[in-house]
All heavy atoms as an XYZ file, in Angstrom:
858
protein
N       9.609     17.911      4.636
C       9.617     17.214      5.807
C      10.481     18.014      6.824
O      11.610     18.381      6.511
C      10.218     15.809      5.661
C      10.110     14.939      6.856
S      10.800     13.274      6.715
C       9.828     12.613      5.436
N       9.963     18.343      7.960
C      10.723     19.124      8.917
C      11.881     18.392      9.523
O      11.956     17.163      9.436
C       9.754     19.538     10.086
O       9.534     18.423     10.960
N      12.867     19.178     10.085
C      14.091     18.528     10.469
C      13.799     17.541     11.705
O      14.331     16.451     11.739
C      15.118     19.597     11.011
C      16.427     19.155     11.539
C      17.139     18.345     10.451
C      17.267     20.310     12.007
N      12.951     17.863     12.586
C      12.546     17.033     13.716
C      11.889     15.768     13.246
O      12.262     14.663     13.615
C      11.686     17.773     14.675
C      11.244     17.025     15.933
C      12.514     16.596     16.729
C      10.297     17.809     16.777
N      10.930     15.895     12.242
C      10.238     14.756     11.741
C      11.273     13.829     10.980
O      11.221     12.606     11.157
C       9.169     15.177     10.855
C       8.323     14.032     10.346
C       7.107     14.570      9.510
N       6.495     13.417      8.805
C       5.912     13.534      7.658
N       5.855     14.680      7.023
N       5.327     12.507      7.141
N      12.141     14.435     10.215
C      13.107     13.716      9.488
C      14.153     13.007     10.405
O      14.324     11.798     10.126
C      13.843     14.662      8.546
C      14.937     14.009      7.746
N      14.631     13.279      6.673
C      16.286     14.029      7.874
C      15.771     12.858      6.126
N      16.740     13.225      6.785
N      14.489     13.629     11.408
C      15.395     12.962     12.380
C      14.784     11.860     13.178
O      15.375     10.765     13.323
C      15.948     14.029     13.362
O      16.683     15.003     12.751
N      13.512     12.106     13.552
C      12.869     11.027     14.308
C      12.557      9.807     13.412
O      12.686      8.660     13.829
N      12.199     10.044     12.106
C      11.987      8.945     11.205
C      13.239      8.173     10.958
O      13.267      6.959     10.892
C      11.416      9.494      9.867
N      14.367      8.901     10.801
C      15.664      8.237     10.628
C      16.083      7.386     11.798
O      16.522      6.239     11.664
C      16.744      9.250     10.295
N      15.893      7.923     13.018
C      16.206      7.131     14.243
C      15.333      5.915     14.385
O      15.818      4.818     14.630
C      16.066      8.086     15.416
C      16.311      7.456     16.741
C      17.793      6.891     16.822
C      16.110      8.354     17.942
N      14.029      6.136     14.117
C      13.085      5.021     14.221
C      13.410      3.883     13.148
O      13.401      2.722     13.512
C      11.661      5.447     13.975
C      10.611      4.374     14.096
C      10.564      3.793     15.492
C       9.209      5.040     13.791
N      13.751      4.357     11.974
C      14.070      3.397     10.940
C      15.332      2.612     11.329
O      15.432      1.364     11.084
N      16.296      3.301     11.798
C      17.651      2.602     12.244
C      17.392      1.559     13.369
O      17.906      0.465     13.329
C      18.641      3.654     12.673
N      16.554      1.983     14.271
C      16.242      1.068     15.371
C      15.405     -0.074     15.052
O      15.496     -1.219     15.470
C      15.516      1.864     16.537
C      16.383      2.947     17.327
C      15.469      3.656     18.189
C      17.534      2.211     17.993
N      14.445      0.066     13.993
C      13.649     -1.008     13.578
C      14.275     -2.046     12.593
O      13.798     -3.147     12.505
C      12.397     -0.425     12.872
N      15.387     -1.617     11.954
C      16.058     -2.604     11.010
C      16.390     -4.016     11.634
O      15.971     -4.962     11.041
C      17.226     -1.884     10.420
C      17.051     -1.092      9.271
C      18.340     -0.354      8.780
C      16.450     -1.905      8.112
N      17.051     -4.064     12.777
C      17.374     -5.367     13.289
C      16.120     -6.224     13.640
O      16.072     -7.379     13.409
C      18.250     -5.111     14.522
C      18.595     -3.694     14.462
C      17.670     -3.008     13.514
N      15.136     -5.449     14.295
C      13.933     -6.160     14.599
C      13.199     -6.691     13.361
O      12.704     -7.793     13.284
C      13.069     -5.230     15.484
C      11.754     -5.889     15.792
C      13.775     -4.858     16.716
N      13.218     -5.811     12.337
C      12.526     -6.238     11.078
C      13.197     -7.316     10.424
O      12.571     -8.264      9.901
N      14.503     -7.342     10.345
C      15.298     -8.395      9.724
C      15.035     -9.730     10.527
O      14.909    -10.792      9.839
C      16.756     -8.129      9.782
N      14.974     -9.690     11.789
C      14.773    -10.936     12.613
C      13.376    -11.401     12.361
O      13.140    -12.619     12.143
C      14.961    -10.647     14.136
C      14.695    -11.756     14.968
C      15.660    -12.899     14.690
C      14.813    -11.342     16.448
N      12.348    -10.517     12.295
C      11.038    -10.953     11.985
C      10.865    -11.538     10.668
O      10.174    -12.591     10.546
C      10.078     -9.666     12.088
N      11.532    -11.028      9.643
C      11.495    -11.603      8.265
C      12.193    -12.950      8.253
O      11.778    -13.848      7.488
C      12.107    -10.675      7.207
C      11.327     -9.376      6.961
C      12.115     -8.512      6.072
C      10.024     -9.763      6.327
N      13.164    -13.170      9.051
C      13.868    -14.485      9.094
C      13.057    -15.493      9.725
O      13.036    -16.664      9.351
C      15.260    -14.252      9.850
N      12.305    -15.048     10.819
C      11.446    -16.039     11.527
C      10.216    -16.344     10.850
O       9.694    -17.420     10.844
C      11.202    -15.502     13.006
C      10.200    -16.372     13.769
C      12.557    -15.405     13.758
N       9.674    -15.306     10.147
C       8.341    -15.439      9.491
C       8.440    -15.196      7.967
O       8.246    -14.098      7.499
C       7.340    -14.452     10.073
C       6.963    -14.667     11.517
C       6.007    -15.740     11.760
N       4.823    -15.789     10.939
C       3.635    -15.299     11.369
N       3.524    -14.809     12.579
N       2.665    -15.331     10.565
N       8.896    -16.228      7.180
C       9.090    -16.003      5.771
C       7.841    -15.549      5.009
O       7.955    -14.874      4.011
C       9.615    -17.376      5.281
C       9.970    -18.142      6.470
C       9.251    -17.468      7.606
N       6.682    -15.882      5.568
C       5.430    -15.446      4.895
C       5.322    -13.930      4.864
O       4.527    -13.373      4.059
C       4.219    -16.118      5.502
C       4.086    -15.937      6.950
O       5.093    -15.938      7.708
O       2.971    -15.627      7.446
N       5.972    -13.203      5.773
C       5.907    -11.735      5.852
C       6.683    -11.132      4.669
O       6.580     -9.918      4.475
C       6.364    -11.211      7.139
C       5.527    -11.478      8.339
C       4.295    -12.116      8.325
C       5.724    -11.126      9.675
N       3.745    -12.206      9.553
C       4.594    -11.528     10.405
C       6.735    -10.463     10.339
C       4.478    -11.204     11.814
C       6.566    -10.265     11.654
C       5.488    -10.653     12.447
N       7.514    -11.858      3.955
C       8.210    -11.370      2.888
C       7.409    -11.092      1.665
O       7.768    -10.314      0.829
C       9.351    -12.332      2.464
C      10.405    -12.535      3.533
C      11.446    -13.485      3.123
N      12.053    -14.067      4.260
C      12.624    -15.223      4.329
N      12.689    -15.991      3.330
N      13.195    -15.639      5.529
N       6.241    -11.711      1.595
C       5.300    -11.387      0.464
C       4.903     -9.958      0.399
O       4.460     -9.297      1.323
C       3.988    -12.253      0.644
C       3.060    -12.132     -0.534
C       1.764    -12.940     -0.336
O       1.669    -13.649      0.566
O       0.816    -12.633     -1.119
N       5.180     -9.334     -0.751
C       4.887     -7.966     -0.974
C       5.751     -6.970     -0.216
O       5.345     -5.868     -0.007
N       6.947     -7.400      0.188
C       7.869     -6.534      0.973
C       8.209     -5.220      0.206
O       8.149     -4.172      0.824
C       9.106     -7.335      1.345
C      10.109     -6.478      2.248
C       9.427     -6.097      3.553
C      11.375     -7.314      2.464
N       8.462     -5.315     -1.047
C       8.748     -4.121     -1.766
C       7.651     -3.125     -1.775
O       7.862     -1.913     -1.762
C       9.183     -4.455     -3.221
C      10.550     -5.154     -3.368
C      10.840     -5.501     -4.790
C      11.677     -4.249     -2.755
N       6.409     -3.656     -1.907
C       5.193     -2.766     -1.829
C       5.077     -2.128     -0.459
O       4.764     -0.962     -0.284
C       3.941     -3.575     -2.148
C       3.845     -4.095     -3.554
C       2.733     -4.996     -3.899
O       1.940     -5.212     -2.905
O       2.625     -5.517     -4.929
N       5.423     -2.846      0.536
C       5.360     -2.306      1.913
C       6.408     -1.297      2.178
O       6.235     -0.385      3.001
C       5.593     -3.419      2.979
C       4.611     -4.517      2.891
C       3.528     -4.205      3.898
N       2.629     -5.340      4.105
C       1.352     -5.279      4.311
N       0.772     -4.078      4.281
N       0.597     -6.386      4.389
N       7.478     -1.335      1.378
C       8.570     -0.295      1.459
C       8.312      0.864      0.487
O       9.171      1.591      0.289
C       9.912     -0.971      1.263
C      10.264     -2.020      2.259
C      11.715     -2.682      1.875
C      10.392     -1.366      3.693
N       7.173      0.864     -0.128
C       6.777      2.053     -0.944
C       7.017      1.922     -2.416
O       6.767      2.876     -3.143
N       7.285      0.775     -2.914
C       7.461      0.550     -4.349
C       6.138      0.354     -5.034
O       5.312     -0.473     -4.594
C       8.327     -0.703     -4.669
O       8.430     -0.968     -6.022
N       5.742      1.275     -5.901
C       4.424      1.249     -6.623
C       4.669      1.468     -8.055
O       5.617      2.159     -8.439
C       3.557      2.271     -6.003
C       3.023      2.157     -4.683
C       1.999      1.124     -4.530
N       0.899      1.413     -5.376
C      -0.376      1.442     -4.941
N      -0.656      1.315     -3.720
N      -1.266      1.702     -5.777
N       3.732      1.096     -8.841
C       3.789      1.474    -10.272
C       3.103      2.840    -10.397
O       2.187      3.110     -9.592
C       3.081      0.384    -11.112
O       1.668      0.300    -10.714
C       3.716     -0.930    -11.088
N       3.466      3.589    -11.412
C       2.934      4.875    -11.620
C       1.444      4.700    -11.951
O       1.110      3.926    -12.891
C       3.710      5.565    -12.698
C       3.281      7.080    -12.940
C       3.631      7.946    -11.783
O       4.714      7.777    -11.285
N       2.880      8.969    -11.482
N       0.519      5.469    -11.380
C      -0.866      5.325    -11.735
C      -1.249      6.495    -12.638
O      -0.458      7.427    -12.797
C      -1.806      5.349    -10.426
O      -1.406      6.409     -9.655
N      -2.371      6.370    -13.230
C      -2.841      7.365    -14.161
C      -3.118      8.732    -13.461
O      -3.399      8.718    -12.328
C      -4.093      6.881    -14.895
N      -2.900      9.792    -14.179
C      -3.159     11.103    -13.620
C      -4.636     11.195    -13.146
O      -5.522     10.800    -13.901
C      -2.857     12.152    -14.688
O      -1.553     12.004    -15.131
C      -2.963     13.598    -14.120
N      -4.861     11.733    -12.003
C      -6.193     11.927    -11.447
C      -6.759     10.675    -10.883
O      -8.032     10.591    -10.581
N      -5.997      9.600    -10.611
C      -6.548      8.366    -10.121
C      -7.037      8.511     -8.623
O      -6.521      9.325     -7.955
C      -5.417      7.287    -10.136
N      -8.087      7.848     -8.379
C      -8.624      7.796     -6.991
C      -7.948      6.587     -6.282
O      -7.914      5.474     -6.803
C     -10.125      7.664     -6.979
C     -10.670      7.531     -5.653
C     -10.773      8.809     -7.725
N      -7.415      6.899     -5.123
C      -6.751      5.809     -4.292
C      -7.747      5.263     -3.318
O      -8.189      6.000     -2.392
C      -5.600      6.407     -3.612
C      -4.716      5.475     -2.856
C      -4.824      4.138     -2.770
C      -3.563      5.792     -1.993
N      -3.894      3.550     -1.982
C      -3.111      4.571     -1.470
C      -3.058      6.974     -1.623
C      -2.040      4.560     -0.534
C      -1.976      7.009     -0.727
C      -1.449      5.728     -0.216
N      -8.158      4.039     -3.506
C      -9.040      3.337     -2.599
C      -8.116      2.561     -1.632
O      -7.236      1.809     -2.082
C     -10.034      2.358     -3.312
C     -10.955      3.029     -4.341
C     -11.800      1.910     -4.906
C     -11.842      4.009     -3.631
N      -8.362      2.673     -0.305
C      -7.545      1.939      0.674
C      -8.409      1.361      1.648
O      -9.401      1.890      2.218
C      -6.618      3.111      1.363
C      -5.812      2.548      2.444
N      -4.779      1.613      2.140
C      -5.852      2.567      3.823
C      -4.270      1.225      3.311
N      -4.848      1.844      4.337
N      -8.024      0.054      1.968
C      -8.825     -0.693      2.976
C      -7.896     -1.590      3.766
O      -6.728     -1.647      3.511
N      -8.565     -2.314      4.684
C      -7.795     -3.194      5.627
C      -7.624     -4.501      5.095
O      -6.515     -5.149      4.961
C      -8.399     -3.123      6.957
N      -8.776     -5.187      4.747
C      -8.707     -6.631      4.437
C      -9.810     -7.010      3.514
O     -10.278     -6.219      2.675
C      -8.704     -7.412      5.686
O      -8.370     -8.797      5.360
N     -10.284     -8.256      3.555
C     -11.155     -8.856      2.657
C     -12.561     -8.121      2.583
O     -13.099     -7.869      1.520
C     -11.335    -10.317      2.910
C     -12.379    -10.953      1.987
C     -10.051    -11.055      2.724
N     -13.061     -7.741      3.737
C     -14.344     -7.067      3.764
C     -14.292     -5.680      3.083
O     -15.193     -5.387      2.290
N     -13.195     -4.942      3.314
C     -13.151     -3.742      2.646
C     -12.778     -3.895      1.158
O     -13.269     -3.026      0.327
C     -11.968     -2.817      3.255
C     -12.342     -2.282      4.602
C     -12.081     -3.209      5.761
O     -11.794     -4.350      5.519
O     -12.273     -2.859      6.908
N     -12.108     -4.909      0.792
C     -11.907     -5.235     -0.603
C     -13.268     -5.358     -1.377
O     -13.429     -4.852     -2.465
C     -11.110     -6.476     -0.804
N     -14.189     -6.056     -0.761
C     -15.514     -6.233     -1.396
C     -16.238     -4.879     -1.559
O     -16.807     -4.575     -2.603
C     -16.340     -7.196     -0.573
N     -16.121     -4.049     -0.545
C     -16.729     -2.715     -0.608
C     -16.019     -1.877     -1.667
O     -16.736     -1.086     -2.404
C     -16.664     -1.985      0.763
C     -17.547     -2.662      1.790
C     -17.304     -1.926      3.133
C     -18.999     -2.568      1.489
N     -14.738     -1.921     -1.758
C     -14.022     -1.115     -2.719
C     -14.352     -1.542     -4.106
O     -14.430     -0.732     -5.074
C     -12.516     -1.304     -2.475
C     -12.033     -0.503     -1.188
S     -10.442     -0.984     -0.619
C      -9.400     -1.115     -2.061
N     -14.568     -2.849     -4.296
C     -14.919     -3.397     -5.573
C     -16.282     -2.911     -6.050
O     -16.480     -2.700     -7.258
C     -14.941     -4.936     -5.533
N     -17.143     -2.621     -5.076
C     -18.448     -2.041     -5.451
C     -18.384     -0.559     -5.846
O     -19.199     -0.120     -6.606
C     -19.425     -2.272     -4.278
C     -19.748     -3.752     -4.083
C     -20.695     -3.939     -2.923
N     -21.965     -3.333     -3.205
C     -22.926     -3.232     -2.302
N     -22.752     -3.651     -1.012
N     -24.091     -2.576     -2.579
N     -17.361      0.152     -5.234
C     -17.143      1.570     -5.537
C     -16.532      1.756     -6.967
O     -16.784      2.712     -7.658
C     -16.294      2.213     -4.575
C     -16.914      2.476     -3.233
C     -15.834      3.014     -2.231
C     -18.105      3.459     -3.324
N     -15.700      0.860     -7.368
C     -14.838      1.005     -8.516
C     -15.602      1.239     -9.813
O     -15.236      2.164    -10.540
C     -13.936     -0.249     -8.641
C     -12.872     -0.159     -9.764
C     -13.389     -0.730    -11.040
O     -14.300     -1.547    -11.094
N     -12.675     -0.436    -12.121
N     -16.626      0.530    -10.110
C     -17.342      0.747    -11.419
C     -17.895      2.218    -11.458
O     -17.817      2.863    -12.538
C     -18.475     -0.262    -11.425
C     -18.028     -1.326    -10.542
C     -17.212     -0.643     -9.439
N     -18.386      2.704    -10.373
C     -19.011      4.082    -10.459
C     -17.894      5.116    -10.678
O     -18.199      6.115    -11.297
N     -16.804      4.877    -10.036
C     -15.690      5.853    -10.188
C     -15.214      5.844    -11.624
O     -14.883      6.878    -12.206
C     -14.576      5.511     -9.211
C     -14.848      5.867     -7.739
C     -13.796      5.190     -6.833
C     -14.987      7.358     -7.527
N     -15.113      4.599    -12.201
C     -14.669      4.523    -13.619
C     -15.697      5.182    -14.523
O     -15.276      5.794    -15.531
C     -14.449      3.036    -13.949
C     -13.296      2.362    -13.218
S     -11.747      2.969    -13.617
C     -11.390      2.081    -15.029
N     -17.014      4.993    -14.206
C     -18.059      5.623    -15.151
C     -17.882      7.182    -15.137
O     -18.194      7.822    -16.025
C     -19.383      5.232    -14.647
C     -19.780      3.843    -15.035
C     -21.189      3.456    -14.522
O     -21.925      4.367    -14.111
O     -21.451      2.196    -14.479
N     -17.457      7.650    -13.936
C     -17.319      9.201    -13.773
C     -15.948      9.652    -14.368
O     -15.702     10.823    -14.353
C     -17.393      9.593    -12.284
C     -18.785      9.452    -11.731
S     -18.905     10.128    -10.079
C     -18.045      8.945     -9.054
N     -15.164      8.655    -14.938
C     -13.937      9.112    -15.584
C     -12.740      9.044    -14.664
O     -11.713      9.568    -15.063
N     -12.821      8.499    -13.498
C     -11.699      8.461    -12.615
C     -10.986      7.188    -12.616
O     -11.595      6.118    -12.377
C     -12.136      8.696    -11.122
C     -12.674     10.073    -10.914
C     -14.007     10.200    -10.760
C     -11.784     11.126    -10.897
C     -14.524     11.551    -10.451
C     -12.330     12.422    -10.649
C     -13.673     12.609    -10.462
N      -9.703      7.043    -12.957
C      -8.994      5.766    -12.936
C      -8.910      5.468    -11.391
O      -8.840      6.321    -10.582
C      -7.687      6.077    -13.479
C      -7.588      7.584    -13.827
C      -8.915      8.128    -13.528
N      -8.710      4.228    -11.186
C      -8.705      3.705     -9.719
C      -7.430      2.979     -9.460
O      -7.012      2.125    -10.345
C      -9.964      2.818     -9.419
C      -9.799      2.225     -8.029
C     -11.246      3.593     -9.540
N      -6.886      3.183     -8.288
C      -5.727      2.373     -7.793
C      -6.087      1.999     -6.351
O      -6.867      2.756     -5.742
C      -4.446      3.082     -7.869
O      -3.397      2.181     -7.494
C      -4.318      4.378     -6.992
N      -5.689      0.843     -5.872
C      -6.111      0.376     -4.556
C      -4.928     -0.182     -3.830
O      -3.984     -0.603     -4.263
C      -7.157     -0.668     -4.799
N      -5.075     -0.091     -2.478
C      -4.120     -0.712     -1.544
C      -4.908     -1.301     -0.360
O      -5.999     -0.795      0.002
C      -3.094      0.361     -1.118
O      -3.709      1.313     -0.247
N      -4.369     -2.389      0.086
C      -4.938     -3.079      1.251
C      -3.852     -3.536      2.117
O      -2.722     -3.612      1.740
C      -5.783     -4.277      0.852
C      -7.082     -3.893      0.202
C      -7.279     -4.461     -1.179
C      -8.266     -4.244      1.031
N      -4.145     -3.716      3.422
C      -3.090     -4.173      4.346
C      -2.738     -5.665      4.189
O      -1.558     -5.984      4.493
C      -3.663     -3.994      5.860
C      -3.547     -2.574      6.299
C      -4.758     -1.910      6.667
C      -2.391     -1.880      6.312
C      -4.711     -0.663      7.061
C      -2.343     -0.591      6.777
C      -3.469      0.042      7.176
N      -3.637     -6.475      3.793
C      -3.340     -7.897      3.796
C      -3.237     -8.463      2.361
O      -3.942     -7.963      1.385
C      -4.414     -8.754      4.469
O      -5.610     -8.549      3.753
C      -4.644     -8.262      5.965
N      -2.332     -9.408      2.134
C      -2.218    -10.051      0.788
C      -3.499    -10.722      0.392
O      -3.862    -10.673     -0.739
C      -1.151    -11.099      1.023
C      -0.330    -10.529      2.149
C      -1.242     -9.922      3.070
N      -4.231    -11.287      1.347
C      -5.522    -11.955      1.001
C      -6.535    -10.960      0.533
O      -7.283    -11.153     -0.443
C      -6.142    -12.705      2.275
O      -5.105    -13.572      2.810
C      -7.375    -13.451      1.952
N      -6.589     -9.737      1.186
C      -7.482     -8.655      0.729
C      -7.139     -8.198     -0.725
O      -7.966     -7.970     -1.545
N      -5.849     -8.134     -1.051
C      -5.397     -7.750     -2.390
C      -5.820     -8.809     -3.440
O      -6.311     -8.446     -4.508
C      -3.914     -7.529     -2.418
S      -3.364     -5.855     -2.524
N      -5.647    -10.109     -3.103
C      -5.979    -11.153     -3.954
C      -7.520    -11.042     -4.267
O      -7.961    -11.166     -5.377
C      -5.609    -12.458     -3.475
C      -4.086    -12.756     -3.664
C      -3.784    -14.212     -3.344
N      -3.901    -14.571     -1.921
C      -2.991    -14.403     -1.010
N      -1.793    -13.945     -1.385
N      -3.138    -14.726      0.193
N      -8.285    -10.804     -3.196
C      -9.715    -10.839     -3.320
C     -10.192     -9.642     -4.192
O     -11.069     -9.795     -5.059
C     -10.374    -10.763     -1.910
C     -11.834    -10.747     -2.060
C     -12.390    -12.033     -2.529
N     -13.899    -12.033     -2.542
C     -14.641    -12.569     -3.421
N     -14.052    -13.295     -4.425
N     -15.918    -12.449     -3.440
N      -9.540     -8.462     -3.987
C      -9.907     -7.351     -4.773
C      -9.578     -7.606     -6.262
O     -10.393     -7.271     -7.133
C      -9.104     -6.076     -4.285
C      -9.523     -4.855     -5.061
C     -10.640     -4.104     -4.704
C      -8.674     -4.333     -6.022
C     -11.061     -2.964     -5.419
C      -9.069     -3.157     -6.708
C     -10.254     -2.527     -6.394
N      -8.452     -8.251     -6.574
C      -8.126     -8.511     -7.961
C      -9.070     -9.513     -8.556
O      -9.311     -9.431     -9.796
C      -6.631     -9.048     -7.995
C      -5.593     -8.017     -7.769
C      -4.187     -8.613     -7.913
N      -3.232     -7.596     -7.504
C      -2.318     -7.762     -6.495
N      -2.325     -8.936     -5.832
N      -1.486     -6.873     -6.165
N      -9.593    -10.422     -7.699
C     -10.565    -11.426     -8.228
C     -11.835    -10.680     -8.592
O     -12.487    -11.005     -9.642
C     -10.887    -12.500     -7.187
C      -9.734    -13.478     -6.904
C     -10.073    -14.377     -5.665
O     -11.183    -14.264     -5.145
O      -9.235    -15.212     -5.296
N     -12.246     -9.773     -7.754
C     -13.591     -9.007     -7.966
C     -13.427     -8.041     -9.096
O     -14.396     -7.795     -9.780
C     -14.011     -8.358     -6.615
C     -14.313     -9.306     -5.532
C     -14.549     -8.522     -4.276
C     -15.602    -10.105     -5.868
N     -12.236     -7.310     -9.189
C     -12.146     -6.273    -10.159
C     -10.879     -6.510    -10.922
O      -9.768     -6.210    -10.485
C     -12.072     -4.896     -9.475
C     -11.957     -3.769    -10.499
C     -13.201     -4.661     -8.556
N     -10.972     -7.085    -12.109
C      -9.746     -7.346    -12.898
C      -9.272     -6.090    -13.545
O      -9.988     -5.188    -13.924
N      -7.941     -6.097    -13.697
C      -7.319     -4.911    -14.392
C      -7.150     -3.621    -13.645
O      -6.755     -2.650    -14.194
N      -7.424     -3.654    -12.291
C      -7.266     -2.465    -11.454
C      -5.955     -2.694    -10.672
O      -5.764     -3.735    -10.046
C      -8.483     -2.118    -10.592
C      -8.050     -1.080     -9.589
C      -9.629     -1.773    -11.473
N      -5.094     -1.666    -10.650
C      -3.901     -1.829     -9.827
C      -4.158     -1.916     -8.346
O      -4.871     -1.049     -7.792
C      -3.018     -0.536    -10.077
C      -1.717     -0.492     -9.234
O      -1.124     -1.557     -9.097
O      -1.427      0.593     -8.722
N      -3.699     -3.006     -7.699
C      -3.894     -3.167     -6.249
C      -2.554     -3.645     -5.682
O      -1.884     -4.516     -6.197
C      -4.950     -4.215     -5.995
S      -5.225     -4.458     -4.278
N      -2.145     -3.034     -4.620
C      -0.950     -3.459     -3.987
C      -1.137     -3.414     -2.402
O      -2.129     -2.887     -1.904
C       0.223     -2.515     -4.342
O      -0.037     -1.189     -3.951
N      -0.125     -3.894     -1.701
C      -0.157     -3.800     -0.263
C       0.112     -2.364      0.170
O       0.922     -1.697     -0.395
C       0.899     -4.793      0.292
C       0.574     -6.275      0.005
C       1.712     -7.137      0.587
C      -0.754     -6.644      0.601
N      -0.495     -2.056      1.258
C      -0.262     -0.703      1.848
C       1.074     -0.561      2.381
O       1.727     -1.558      2.902
C      -1.281     -0.520      2.993
N       1.705      0.682      2.260
C       3.098      0.801      2.842
C       3.017      0.774      4.262
O       2.023      1.150      4.920
C       3.443      2.231      2.299
C       2.157      2.941      2.133
C       1.148      1.871      1.703
N       4.185      0.454      4.900
C       4.375      0.559      6.359
C       4.144      2.017      6.807
O       4.437      2.891      6.022
C       5.718      0.100      6.754
C       6.110     -1.395      6.461
C       7.463     -1.659      6.738
C       5.163     -2.263      7.286
N       3.657      2.173      7.983
C       3.371      3.560      8.434
C       4.611      4.217      8.940
O       4.905      4.365     10.118
C       2.369      3.401      9.609
C       1.835      4.730     10.000
O       1.902      5.713      9.175
O       1.125      4.856     11.054
N       5.347      4.735      7.896
C       6.602      5.497      8.139
C       6.565      6.663      7.134
O       6.210      6.460      6.053
C       7.808      4.528      7.927
C       9.119      5.243      8.378
N       9.758      6.075      7.547
C       9.802      5.155      9.523
C      10.853      6.529      8.137
N      10.925      5.903      9.372
N       6.858      7.869      7.630
C       6.803      9.075      6.797
C       7.534      8.871      5.344
O       6.948      9.314      4.429
C       7.436     10.144      7.614
C       7.388      9.741      8.945
C       7.434      8.198      8.962
N       8.682      8.355      5.357
C       9.402      8.229      4.066
C       8.669      7.288      3.152
O       8.582      7.529      1.918
C      10.837      7.648      4.299
C      11.706      8.607      5.028
C      11.526      9.921      5.372
C      12.939      8.259      5.611
N      12.642     10.395      6.076
C      13.504      9.356      6.301
C      13.671      7.060      5.708
C      14.682      9.397      6.937
C      14.863      7.002      6.406
C      15.356      8.175      6.969
N       8.138      6.165      3.717
C       7.424      5.183      2.793
C       6.068      5.744      2.320
O       5.798      5.595      1.087
C       7.286      3.861      3.572
C       8.594      3.285      4.145
C       8.248      2.007      4.962
C       9.530      3.003      3.110
N       5.387      6.332      3.202
C       4.071      6.943      2.735
C       4.333      7.997      1.736
O       3.600      8.103      0.753
C       3.272      7.451      4.013
C       1.993      8.081      3.552
C       2.912      6.175      4.866
N       5.334      8.888      2.047
C       5.570      9.935      1.107
C       6.000      9.429     -0.227
O       5.631     10.022     -1.320
C       6.791     10.886      1.624
C       6.262     11.812      2.737
O       5.055     11.884      3.038
O       7.136     12.375      3.422
N       6.751      8.334     -0.238
C       7.179      7.731     -1.555
C       5.937      7.265     -2.345
O       5.878      7.480     -3.572
C       8.143      6.639     -1.245
C       8.644      5.946     -2.497
C       9.648      4.898     -2.109
N      10.180      4.241     -3.263
C      10.791      3.115     -3.279
N      11.158      2.517     -2.184
N      11.160      2.484     -4.455
N       5.010      6.628     -1.660
C       3.788      6.141     -2.291
C       2.920      7.273     -2.839
O       2.478      7.308     -4.004
C       2.985      5.238     -1.455
C       1.602      4.928     -2.013
C       3.711      3.895     -1.237
N       2.792      8.300     -1.987
C       1.932      9.360     -2.356
C       2.543     10.163     -3.574
O       1.766     10.557     -4.508
C       1.744     10.363     -1.165
C       1.073     11.695     -1.644
C       0.793      9.643     -0.138
N       3.854     10.326     -3.521
C       4.426     10.986     -4.697
C       4.357     10.207     -5.948
O       4.247     10.767     -7.104
C       5.921     11.331     -4.362
O       6.687     10.197     -4.276
N       4.344      8.812     -5.910
C       4.256      8.073     -7.041
C       2.801      8.050     -7.588
O       2.582      8.070     -8.779
C       4.607      6.579     -6.765
O       5.905      6.510     -6.212
C       4.444      5.657     -7.949
N       1.820      8.078     -6.686
C       0.424      8.184     -7.093
C       0.009      9.492     -7.656
O      -0.776      9.690     -8.424
C      -0.459      7.654     -5.933
C      -0.334      6.285     -5.540
C      -1.241      5.946     -4.308
C      -0.651      5.368     -6.590
């Protein structure tokens, strides 16, 4: 990570902390999956394909892709933006790792990518 990108990310993170804390206090439902949003993921299998979508509609499409990828020998891990999308994906495809997408911050995305 370059020094400028690192410094910008640190400044943005520091400025966003009070706003984020207030938002979580006002909207307790946003706490669902907070650790996943902060980049906490389980280690996936080597060579896994990461399917990523926005919500319920994409979850259904991802569920249709999963069997073909598994047949070709690729383990699958998935992420979605919404908790409802994750629940739907888990209903359609049991046994596949699915979590909420990380917040769009370089440190958090780098953490997820390095874990996957």
